[in-house]
Structure formats: C-alpha cells, structure tokens
C-alpha positions in Angstrom: -11.7 -60.6 -65.3 -11.9 -57.3 -67.2 -14.1 -55.7 -64.5 -11.7 -57.0 -61.8 -8.8 -55.4 -63.6 -10.6 -52.0 -64.0 -11.5 -52.0 -60.3 -8.2 -53.4 -59.1 -9.8 -56.4 -57.4 -9.5 -60.1 -57.9 -11.9 -61.9 -60.2 -13.2 -63.9 -57.2 -14.1 -60.7 -55.3 -16.0 -59.4 -58.3 -17.8 -62.7 -58.7 -18.7 -62.8 -55.0 -20.2 -59.3 -55.2 -22.1 -60.1 -58.4 -23.5 -63.3 -56.8 -24.6 -61.4 -53.7 -26.4 -58.8 -55.8 -28.1 -61.5 -57.8 -29.4 -63.1 -54.6 -30.6 -59.8 -53.2 -32.3 -58.8 -56.4 -33.7 -62.3 -57.1 -31.9 -62.6 -60.5 -31.2 -66.0 -62.0 -28.7 -64.7 -64.5 -26.8 -61.5 -65.5 -29.5 -60.3 -67.8 -32.1 -60.5 -65.1 -29.7 -58.7 -62.8 -29.2 -55.9 -65.2 -33.0 -55.6 -65.9 -33.8 -55.6 -62.2 -31.1 -53.0 -61.5 -32.5 -50.8 -64.3 -36.0 -51.1 -62.9 -34.7 -50.0 -59.5 -32.8 -47.1 -61.0 -29.4 -48.2 -59.6 -27.5 -48.4 -62.8 -25.1 -45.5 -63.6 -26.3 -42.9 -66.1 -25.1 -43.0 -69.6 -24.2 -45.8 -71.9 -21.8 -48.6 -71.0 -18.2 -48.1 -72.1 -17.5 -49.6 -75.5 -15.4 -52.7 -75.6 -14.7 -52.3 -79.4 -11.2 -51.3 -80.2 -9.8 -49.4 -83.2 -6.4 -48.6 -84.4 -3.3 -50.5 -83.6 -3.0 -49.5 -79.9 -6.3 -51.2 -78.9 -7.8 -48.0 -77.6 -11.6 -47.7 -77.6 -13.3 -46.3 -80.7 -14.7 -42.8 -80.3 -17.8 -41.7 -82.0 -17.7 -38.4 -83.8 -19.6 -35.7 -82.0 -22.5 -34.5 -84.1 -23.3 -30.8 -83.9 -26.9 -30.0 -83.3 -27.2 -26.5 -84.7 
C-alpha cells in the first residue's frame, strides 16, 4: 500500500506489476526478486529510503553528515 501511495497507483496495480516482474525474473518471493534485480543491475543506485520515523511529525530520520577532511 505504501508503494502504491507514493506512486499514486492502486495497490492492485502495484501488486500486478510486482507479480509480472517475479514471473519474468523467475523469483518465488520478494527476496528472490530483489536479489535477481540486483544481479541484473536494475535496482536504483543508493540505499532504500528509510521507513523509520522520528519526531512528532512522523518525518523520516536523517543521518548526520560526517565530514571526511
């Protein structure tokens, strides 16, 4: 549901696309799907957005930038 909200699509649409990707990549579950996508280099660069929240407004926590000097 969260992905559907972010993309502005229905949960059923997101589920259908995920199911088709799993079939095409030969994945039996979401973990296999992610591993296969990583092997093929089709995942976006960078870490996944954090789902942890901080503060009272529910905004994502932000890590402090470390200076490398």
